[in-house]
C-alpha positions as CSV (number, residue, x, y, z in Angstrom):
1,M,263.1,175.3,160.3
2,G,264.6,175.1,163.7
3,L,266.1,171.7,165.2
4,S,265.9,170.7,168.9
5,A,269.3,170.7,170.5
6,A,269.0,167.1,171.6
7,A,267.3,165.7,168.5
8,P,270.6,164.4,166.8
9,L,271.7,162.7,169.7
10,W,269.2,159.8,169.1
11,G,269.2,159.8,165.4
12,P,271.2,157.2,163.0
13,P,274.9,157.5,163.2
14,G,276.2,160.2,160.7
15,L,272.8,162.1,160.7
16,L,274.3,165.2,162.6
17,L,277.2,165.3,160.1
18,A,274.6,165.1,157.2
19,I,272.5,168.0,158.5
20,A,275.4,170.3,159.2
21,L,276.7,169.8,155.5
22,H,273.5,170.3,153.8
23,P,273.0,173.9,152.3
24,A,269.6,174.4,153.2
25,L,270.1,173.3,156.9
26,S,273.6,174.8,157.6
27,V,273.5,176.7,160.6
28,P,274.3,180.3,159.7
29,L,277.3,182.0,161.2
30,H,276.1,185.3,162.8
31,R,278.5,188.5,161.8
32,D,277.5,192.0,162.9
33,Y,279.1,193.4,159.5
34,C,280.0,191.5,156.5
35,V,282.0,193.1,153.9
36,L,281.7,191.7,150.4
37,G,285.1,192.0,148.3
38,A,288.6,192.6,149.5
39,G,289.8,195.3,147.1
40,P,290.8,198.9,148.5
41,A,287.2,199.8,149.6
42,G,286.6,196.4,151.5
43,L,290.1,196.7,153.2
44,Q,289.3,200.3,154.2
45,M,286.2,199.6,156.0
46,A,287.8,196.2,157.4
47,Y,290.5,198.6,159.0
48,F,287.9,201.0,160.6
49,L,285.8,198.1,162.0
50,Q,288.9,196.5,163.5
51,R,290.2,199.4,165.1
52,A,286.7,199.9,166.5
53,G,286.7,196.5,167.8
54,R,283.6,195.5,166.0
55,D,282.4,192.0,164.8
56,Y,283.0,191.7,161.3
57,A,284.4,189.3,158.2
58,V,285.5,190.3,154.8
59,F,284.6,187.6,151.9
60,E,286.9,187.4,148.9
61,R,286.6,185.0,146.2
62,A,290.3,185.1,144.9
63,P,293.3,183.9,146.9
64,R,294.5,187.6,147.7
65,P,293.3,191.0,147.9
66,G,292.9,193.5,145.1
67,S,292.0,190.8,142.3
68,F,290.7,193.5,140.0
69,F,294.2,194.9,139.6
70,T,295.5,191.5,138.6
71,R,293.8,192.1,135.3
72,Y,293.1,195.7,135.0
73,P,294.1,198.2,133.4
74,R,295.1,195.7,130.6
75,H,298.2,197.5,130.0
76,R,299.3,197.8,133.6
77,K,299.6,201.6,134.0
78,L,297.3,203.2,136.6
79,I,295.9,206.8,136.3
80,S,296.1,207.5,140.0
81,I,299.0,209.6,140.8
82,N,301.8,208.8,142.9
83,K,303.5,212.0,143.8
84,R,306.2,211.4,146.4
85,Y,307.4,214.9,146.9
86,T,305.3,217.6,147.7
87,G,307.8,220.2,149.6
88,K,305.7,219.7,152.9
89,A,306.0,217.1,155.9
90,N,302.6,217.6,156.7
91,A,301.1,213.9,156.3
92,E,297.4,215.0,155.6
93,F,298.4,217.5,153.2
94,N,300.5,215.0,151.4
95,L,297.4,213.0,150.8
96,R,296.1,215.3,148.6
97,H,298.9,214.2,146.0
98,D,298.8,210.5,147.1
99,W,295.9,208.9,145.1
100,N,296.7,205.3,146.0
101,S,297.2,204.9,149.9
102,L,294.3,203.7,152.2
103,L,293.8,205.4,155.4
104,S,296.0,203.8,158.4
105,H,297.7,204.6,161.5
106,D,300.8,202.9,160.2
107,P,303.2,205.4,158.3
108,R,304.8,202.2,156.5
109,L,301.6,201.7,154.7
110,L,302.0,204.6,152.1
111,F,301.9,203.7,148.6
112,R,304.9,206.0,148.1
113,H,307.0,203.2,149.7
114,Y,305.7,200.8,146.9
115,S,306.6,202.6,143.9
116,R,308.6,205.5,142.5
117,A,306.7,206.0,139.7
118,Y,304.2,208.9,139.2
119,F,301.8,206.5,137.5
120,P,302.4,203.3,139.2
121,D,302.1,199.6,137.8
122,A,299.1,198.0,138.9
123,R,301.3,195.0,140.0
124,D,302.6,197.5,142.8
125,M,299.0,198.1,143.9
126,V,298.4,194.5,144.4
127,R,301.4,193.8,146.4
128,Y,300.3,197.1,148.4
129,L,296.9,196.0,149.1
130,G,298.3,192.2,150.4
131,D,300.6,194.1,152.7
132,F,297.9,196.2,153.9
133,A,295.6,193.4,155.0
134,D,298.5,191.4,156.5
135,T,300.3,193.9,158.4
136,L,297.2,195.0,160.0
137,G,295.8,191.6,160.6
138,L,292.4,192.1,158.8
139,R,290.0,189.4,159.0
140,V,289.7,188.2,155.3
141,Q,288.4,185.0,154.3
142,Y,289.8,184.5,150.8
143,N,288.8,181.7,148.1
144,T,285.3,182.4,149.4
145,T,282.6,182.9,146.6
146,I,279.2,184.3,147.8
147,A,276.8,182.5,145.6
148,H,273.6,183.9,147.1
149,V,272.3,186.9,149.1
150,T,268.9,186.9,150.5
151,L,266.9,188.5,153.2
152,D,265.4,186.6,156.3
153,K,262.7,188.9,157.9
154,D,263.2,188.7,161.7
155,R,261.4,191.1,164.3
156,Q,264.6,191.0,166.6
157,A,266.7,192.7,163.9
158,W,267.3,196.3,164.1
159,N,265.7,196.7,160.8
160,G,263.4,193.9,160.5
161,H,265.7,191.5,158.7
162,Y,269.0,189.9,158.3
163,F,271.1,189.4,155.5
164,I,272.0,185.6,154.5
165,L,275.0,185.0,152.7
166,T,275.5,181.6,151.4
167,E,278.9,180.3,150.0
168,Q,279.1,178.2,146.9
169,K,280.5,175.6,149.2
170,G,277.2,175.9,151.3
171,Q,278.3,177.4,154.3
172,V,275.7,180.4,155.3
173,H,276.4,183.6,157.1
174,Q,274.0,185.6,158.8
175,C,274.6,189.6,159.0
176,S,273.2,192.5,160.5
177,V,274.7,194.9,158.3
178,L,276.0,194.2,154.6
179,L,278.7,196.3,153.1
180,V,279.3,195.6,149.5
181,A,282.8,196.6,147.8
182,T,282.9,194.4,145.0
183,G,283.6,197.0,142.5
184,L,282.4,197.5,138.8
185,S,283.5,194.9,136.5
186,V,280.6,194.6,134.0
187,P,282.0,195.5,130.3
188,N,280.2,198.2,128.3
189,Q,278.0,196.4,125.9
190,V,277.7,197.9,122.3
191,D,274.4,197.1,120.3
192,F,274.6,198.0,116.7
193,P,274.6,195.7,113.6
194,G,277.7,193.8,113.3
195,S,278.7,194.6,117.2
196,E,279.3,190.7,117.6
197,Y,282.6,191.0,115.7
198,A,283.9,194.0,117.9
199,E,286.2,192.9,120.8
200,G,285.8,194.4,124.0
201,Y,288.7,196.2,126.3
202,E,288.3,193.4,128.8
203,S,289.5,190.7,126.0
204,V,291.5,192.6,123.4
205,S,295.1,191.5,122.9
206,V,297.5,193.5,124.7
207,N,300.4,192.2,122.4
208,P,301.0,194.6,119.7
209,E,302.4,192.1,117.4
210,D,298.8,191.0,116.8
211,F,298.0,194.5,115.1
212,I,301.0,194.8,112.7
213,G,299.9,196.3,109.5
214,Q,296.1,196.4,110.2
215,N,293.8,199.3,110.2
216,V,292.1,199.6,113.6
217,L,288.7,201.1,114.5
218,I,288.5,202.1,118.2
219,L,284.9,202.8,119.6
220,G,285.4,205.4,122.4
221,R,287.7,208.2,123.1
222,G,288.3,207.8,126.5
223,N,291.2,206.6,128.9
224,S,290.8,203.0,127.8
225,A,290.6,203.8,124.3
226,F,293.6,206.1,124.2
227,E,295.6,203.3,126.3
228,T,294.9,200.8,123.9
229,A,295.7,203.2,120.9
230,E,298.9,204.0,122.4
231,N,299.9,200.2,122.8
232,I,299.5,199.8,119.0
233,L,300.2,203.0,117.3
234,G,303.7,202.1,116.4
235,V,302.7,198.8,114.4
236,T,299.4,199.8,112.8
237,N,298.3,201.4,109.4
238,F,295.7,203.5,110.7
239,I,293.9,204.0,114.0
240,H,290.5,205.5,113.8
241,M,288.6,206.7,117.1
242,L,285.0,207.4,117.2
243,S,282.7,208.5,120.1
244,R,279.3,210.1,120.6
245,S,280.8,213.1,122.2
246,R,284.3,215.2,122.0
247,V,286.9,214.3,124.0
248,R,286.9,215.2,127.5
249,L,290.0,216.1,129.2
250,S,290.4,216.0,133.0
251,W,292.4,219.2,133.2
252,A,289.3,220.9,131.6
253,T,286.7,219.3,133.4
254,H,288.2,218.5,136.6
255,Y,286.9,215.0,136.9
256,V,289.5,212.5,137.3
257,G,287.5,209.8,135.4
258,D,287.9,211.9,132.0
259,L,290.8,211.5,129.8
260,R,294.0,211.4,131.9
261,S,297.6,210.8,130.3
262,L,296.4,208.0,128.1
263,R,295.1,205.7,130.8
264,L,292.3,203.6,132.0
265,N,288.7,205.0,131.3
266,S,286.1,205.2,134.2
267,G,283.7,203.6,131.7
268,N,279.8,203.2,131.1
269,A,276.7,205.1,131.3
270,F,275.6,206.5,134.8
271,G,271.9,204.6,134.6
272,K,273.3,201.2,133.9
273,K,276.5,201.2,136.0
274,Y,275.9,202.5,139.6
275,P,273.3,201.3,141.8
276,L,270.8,203.7,143.4
277,I,271.8,205.0,146.9
278,R,271.4,207.6,149.3
279,A,273.7,210.2,150.0
280,S,274.5,208.3,153.3
281,Y,275.7,205.3,150.8
282,E,273.1,203.3,152.3
283,S,270.6,201.3,149.6
284,K,267.3,203.1,148.8
285,G,265.6,199.5,148.6
286,S,267.1,197.7,151.7
287,R,268.1,199.3,154.9
288,G,271.3,198.3,156.4
289,L,272.9,197.5,152.9
290,F,275.5,199.8,152.0
291,I,277.6,200.4,148.7
292,L,281.3,201.4,149.1
293,G,284.0,201.9,146.8
294,T,283.9,202.6,143.0
295,A,280.1,201.5,143.0
296,S,279.4,204.2,145.4
297,H,280.1,206.8,142.6
298,S,276.5,207.4,141.9
299,V,276.4,210.2,144.9
300,D,278.9,212.3,142.8
301,Y,279.3,211.2,139.3
302,R,281.2,213.6,137.3
303,K,281.4,215.7,140.1
304,S,283.8,214.8,142.6
305,A,286.4,211.7,143.3
306,G,284.1,209.3,145.0
307,G,284.6,206.6,142.5
308,F,288.4,206.4,143.0
309,I,290.5,205.3,145.9
310,H,291.5,208.8,146.8
311,G,287.7,209.6,147.2
312,F,286.2,206.6,148.6
313,R,288.7,206.1,151.4
314,Y,287.2,209.1,152.9
315,T,283.6,208.3,151.9
316,V,284.3,204.8,153.5
317,R,285.2,206.4,156.5
318,V,281.8,208.4,156.6
319,V,279.8,205.1,156.4
320,H,281.8,203.6,159.4
321,R,281.2,206.9,161.6
322,L,277.4,206.7,160.5
323,L,277.4,203.1,161.9
324,E,279.2,203.7,164.8
325,H,276.5,206.3,165.7
326,R,273.5,204.0,164.8
327,H,274.4,200.7,166.4
328,H,276.9,201.6,169.0
329,S,275.9,205.1,170.3
330,V,279.4,206.6,169.3
331,T,278.9,210.2,168.6
332,W,280.5,211.5,165.5
333,P,284.1,212.7,166.3
334,A,284.5,216.4,167.1
335,T,287.1,218.8,168.5
336,E,285.7,221.2,171.1
337,L,287.7,224.6,171.1
338,P,287.4,228.0,172.3
339,I,285.8,230.5,169.9
340,T,289.1,232.3,169.8
341,Q,290.3,229.4,167.7
342,L,287.8,229.5,165.2
343,T,289.6,231.6,162.6
344,S,293.0,229.2,162.8
345,S,291.0,225.9,162.9
346,I,289.2,226.8,159.5
347,V,292.6,228.2,158.0
348,R,294.4,225.1,159.0
349,R,291.8,222.6,157.4
350,V,291.3,224.4,154.1
351,N,295.0,224.2,153.6
352,E,295.8,220.7,154.9
353,A,292.9,218.6,154.9
354,S,292.7,215.9,152.0
355,G,289.3,214.5,152.4
356,L,287.8,218.1,152.1
357,Y,289.8,218.6,149.1
358,Q,289.3,215.5,147.3
359,M,285.5,215.1,147.8
360,F,284.8,218.7,147.1
361,G,281.1,219.7,146.9
362,V,280.3,216.3,148.6
363,L,282.0,216.2,152.0
364,A,282.3,219.3,154.2
365,D,283.2,220.3,157.6
366,V,280.8,221.4,160.0
367,I,281.3,223.8,163.1
368,L,278.8,223.6,165.8
369,L,278.6,226.7,167.8
370,K,278.0,226.6,171.7
371,E,275.8,228.8,173.6
372,N,276.7,232.4,173.5
373,S,279.4,231.4,170.9
374,T,281.7,231.1,173.6
375,A,283.3,227.7,172.0
376,F,282.5,225.3,169.1
377,E,282.6,221.9,168.1
378,Y,284.5,220.9,165.0
379,L,283.2,217.9,162.8
380,E,285.2,216.9,159.7
381,E,284.1,215.6,156.3
382,F,280.3,215.3,156.8
383,P,278.2,214.7,153.7
384,I,276.4,217.9,152.9
385,Q,273.4,216.3,151.3
386,M,272.5,215.1,154.7
387,L,272.8,218.0,156.6
388,A,269.4,218.3,157.8
389,Q,269.8,215.1,159.5
390,L,272.9,216.0,161.0
391,E,271.8,215.8,164.8
392,T,270.1,212.4,164.1
393,L,273.1,210.7,162.4
394,T,276.3,212.4,164.5
395,G,274.5,212.6,167.9
396,R,275.5,216.1,168.2
397,K,273.4,219.2,168.7
398,A,273.1,222.4,166.4
399,K,270.8,224.6,168.5
400,H,273.1,227.7,168.4
401,G,274.0,228.2,164.7
402,L,276.6,226.5,162.4
403,F,279.3,227.2,159.9
404,V,279.7,224.7,157.0
405,I,283.0,224.7,155.1
406,N,283.0,223.3,151.7
407,M,285.3,223.5,148.8
408,E,283.7,224.5,145.4
409,Y,284.7,225.4,141.8
410,G,283.2,228.3,140.1
411,R,279.7,227.7,138.4
412,N,281.4,227.5,135.0
413,F,284.4,225.6,135.8
414,S,283.9,222.7,133.6
415,G,283.2,222.0,130.0
416,P,284.6,222.0,126.5
417,D,286.6,225.2,125.9
418,K,286.4,226.2,129.2
419,D,289.4,227.3,131.4
420,V,289.3,227.9,135.1
421,F,292.4,230.0,134.8
422,F,290.8,232.6,132.3
423,D,291.9,236.0,132.4
424,D,288.9,238.0,133.9
425,R,288.5,235.9,137.0
426,S,288.9,237.1,140.6
427,V,292.4,236.2,141.9
428,G,293.3,239.2,144.3
429,H,290.3,241.4,145.1
430,T,288.5,239.9,148.2
431,E,285.3,241.8,147.4
432,D,285.0,239.7,144.3
433,A,286.1,236.5,145.9
434,W,282.7,235.0,145.0
435,Q,283.7,235.3,141.5
436,S,286.5,232.8,141.9
437,N,286.5,230.0,139.2
438,F,289.2,227.7,140.5
439,L,288.6,225.4,143.6
440,H,288.4,227.6,146.7
441,P,287.0,227.4,150.2
442,V,283.3,228.7,150.7
443,I,282.0,229.2,154.3
444,Y,278.2,229.0,155.0
445,Y,276.6,230.3,158.1
446,Y,273.5,229.3,159.4
447,R,271.4,230.4,162.4
448,Y,269.4,227.2,162.4
449,L,270.1,223.7,160.8
450,P,268.6,223.8,157.5
451,T,265.6,221.3,157.1
452,E,265.2,218.6,154.6
453,Q,263.0,220.7,152.5
454,E,265.4,223.3,152.6
455,V,267.8,221.1,151.5
456,R,265.8,219.4,148.5
457,F,264.6,222.5,147.1
458,R,267.7,224.4,147.4
459,P,268.7,226.9,144.3
460,A,269.8,225.4,141.2
461,H,273.6,224.6,141.2
462,W,273.9,225.3,144.9
463,P,275.3,222.5,147.0
464,L,273.6,223.7,150.1
465,P,270.7,225.9,151.0
466,R,270.9,229.6,150.9
467,P,272.5,230.6,154.0
468,T,272.3,233.7,156.6
469,A,275.5,234.5,155.2
470,I,278.3,233.3,153.0
471,H,282.0,233.9,152.3
472,H,284.0,233.0,149.5
473,I,288.0,232.8,150.2
474,V,289.4,234.1,147.0
475,E,291.4,231.5,144.9
476,D,294.9,230.7,144.7
477,F,296.8,228.8,141.9
478,L,298.8,226.9,144.5
479,T,295.5,226.3,146.6
480,D,297.5,228.1,149.6
481,W,295.2,230.3,151.5
482,T,297.4,231.6,154.2
483,A,297.9,235.3,152.9
484,P,297.0,237.5,156.1
485,I,295.5,240.5,154.1
486,G,294.0,238.5,151.3
487,H,292.7,235.2,152.9
488,I,292.7,235.3,156.7
489,L,291.7,238.9,157.6
490,P,288.5,238.7,155.3
491,L,287.7,235.4,156.8
492,R,288.1,236.8,160.4
493,R,285.9,239.6,159.5
494,F,283.2,237.5,158.2
495,L,283.3,235.5,161.3
496,E,283.1,238.3,163.6
497,N,280.2,239.7,161.8
498,C,278.1,236.4,162.1
499,L,279.0,236.0,165.5
500,D,278.9,239.8,166.5
501,T,282.1,239.5,168.5
502,D,285.9,240.4,168.2
503,L,288.0,237.3,167.6
504,R,291.5,239.0,167.8
505,S,294.1,238.1,170.2
506,F,295.2,240.7,172.9
507,Y,298.0,241.4,175.2
508,A,297.1,241.4,178.9
509,E,297.4,245.2,178.9
510,S,294.8,245.6,176.2
511,C,292.4,243.4,178.2
512,F,292.9,245.2,181.4
513,L,291.9,248.6,179.5
514,F,289.0,247.0,177.8
515,A,287.9,245.7,181.3
516,L,287.9,249.5,182.3
517,T,286.4,250.6,179.2
518,R,283.8,248.1,177.6
519,Q,280.8,246.4,179.0
520,K,281.6,243.3,176.7
521,L,285.0,242.0,176.5
522,P,286.5,240.2,173.3
523,P,286.3,236.4,173.8
524,F,290.2,236.3,174.1
525,C,290.2,238.5,177.4
526,Q,287.4,236.5,178.5
527,Q,289.1,233.4,178.2
528,G,292.6,234.4,178.7
529,Y,293.2,237.5,180.9
530,L,290.3,237.1,183.0
531,R,291.5,233.5,184.0
532,M,295.0,234.7,184.7
533,Q,296.4,233.4,181.3
534,G,297.5,236.8,179.9
535,L,300.5,236.5,177.4
536,V,304.1,236.9,178.8
537,S,305.9,240.2,178.8
538,T,309.4,240.2,177.2
539,E,312.0,243.0,177.2
540,S,311.4,243.8,173.8
541,L,307.7,244.0,174.2
542,Q,308.2,246.4,177.1
543,Q,310.4,248.6,175.2
544,H,307.9,248.7,172.6
545,R,305.2,249.7,175.0
546,V,307.4,252.4,176.4
547,E,308.4,253.9,173.1
548,S,304.7,254.0,171.8
549,R,303.7,255.9,174.9
550,L,301.4,253.0,176.3
551,L,303.2,252.8,179.5
552,Q,305.5,254.7,181.6
553,D,309.2,253.7,181.8
554,Y,309.8,252.2,185.1
555,A,312.9,250.9,186.8
556,P,313.4,246.9,186.8
557,T,315.4,246.8,189.8
558,G,312.3,247.9,191.7
559,R,310.3,244.8,191.1
560,R,309.4,242.8,194.2
561,L,310.7,239.1,193.8
562,E,308.2,237.1,195.3
563,D,310.0,233.8,194.4
564,S,313.8,233.8,195.6
565,S,314.6,231.6,192.6
566,Q,313.3,234.2,190.2
567,Q,316.0,236.8,188.7
568,P,315.3,240.3,187.9
569,G,315.6,239.4,184.0
570,D,312.9,236.6,184.1
571,Q,309.6,236.8,182.4
572,E,306.6,237.4,184.4
573,P,303.0,236.5,183.4
574,L,300.7,239.6,182.7
575,G,296.9,240.0,183.7
576,S,297.1,237.9,187.2
577,P,295.8,240.0,190.1
578,L,298.3,238.0,192.3
579,A,301.4,239.1,189.8
580,P,300.3,242.6,188.3
581,G,301.9,243.4,185.2
582,P,303.5,246.7,184.3
583,L,300.5,248.5,183.3
584,T,299.0,247.5,186.6
585,R,301.9,248.7,188.7
586,S,302.1,251.9,186.6
587,L,298.5,252.8,187.5
588,D,298.8,251.8,191.1
589,S,301.9,254.2,191.5
590,N,299.4,256.9,190.4
591,K,296.2,255.9,191.9
592,E,295.6,259.1,193.4
593,E,295.2,260.8,190.1
594,L,292.7,257.8,189.3
């Protein structure tokens, strides 16, 4: 109920204070964005909101960030790798092998500065998250327990309701968007006769002395099971391990939640563990409620890395970009480039990008072609299951066709006794690249944006609807797709066939000849030579042209120096009608023959 602004002034002494403190009558504090949890996902979202200048608050019940890691994993070693040396200086590429850092603009906030261990200690993660929040000045309210979350219907709200968050102490918060990043902490309950005598991973002793001379039965053969077994192996009589399925090794399944170096397990059954959410990470039951972090893994469970830091740091950015467009009319970030840079842009991303690499099959780059394919917009890491809604979600238009760059394994890459590096696979023949089994880039070309029906009823085991044309870049053991003949040339030819154009680069004299002999010039000549942007000539290039009989030799002393500061040996741009290149001068000298 509402209160008159003047009413408390005439009430008995102390009435105003009593109303303010009563939970049911507490005046809500409004926030555009409320984030529950100051773990990795909550802090990552806070960073993006703060950089965008949005009104937000993070609520954390513990006195510091990352409270999960103060207890788990029980034996204090993480399964997330901390590879400090990759042989490359590219920061984006290095994130492919840094599974603990959050995304930020501050190079000091990389996890490599907090631990030298390949599998770091959980205490280092707690320290890192604390510094991340403090250094960036994120707005986190610690020691704040949200006891109740309810909906308050209101026609003035964008989605018809507000989220009402009530603290344990009685303070109420009203939020337009609720972002839940509380993680997953419900232990796996096993129900069988005598299960009351079993002790769960969350409470079992981590002191090996408590198991001296005992026979131990461990239910499960995942990371947490092997972590526990490794801890007590040297003091027990026997250790028996039972599970409903055979051991799944992550090197064989390529799923980070499976067995990795005797570490923490990802845990429970899918249906009981994860909430039902859309591919945009928004709740299916309440618009404006988003699930972040580990709990968002239902979108890519056992398929990709969305349940782990090195995966959900990118899906959190996806959610932020979707919110920026929905509520603030900020279009999805994109880089617009001339079509001549299409091949190089794709090659750079597939060789460097971390989000594309970590969230394979879930996030993909999208290239939107401009009219007549003269230019393109490059959008990074868009959720491919939402492709049909791209225009609505991003504010970008896909009127003239598009490419989608996705990272994929072969269809039979995962499972017991399967090896992605089996002998009979495609590793060097570009015509058989579609049989590549290891992780590799796949480029889809669509003349028109696929519809929701096409996305929903796509072929079995296809991440996207059937395209107009498709190209697989042949796999590489080191995930290095820079071979000029094996990787780049087939890609360029595929793009040229889709666009019906020539994407090669030319020197100005070639463009000049094309202008005399062709009706349609390659884009490079249209955007360069015809705009007085031809490549400069060098002495070695000039000599090569003479030796190959492309040009007649001429005396450099015969040059007319228009600028008194120019010396005879200076380079001169080709292709400009104000400064004709050597080919132009050669033809001018023989214009009677022409």
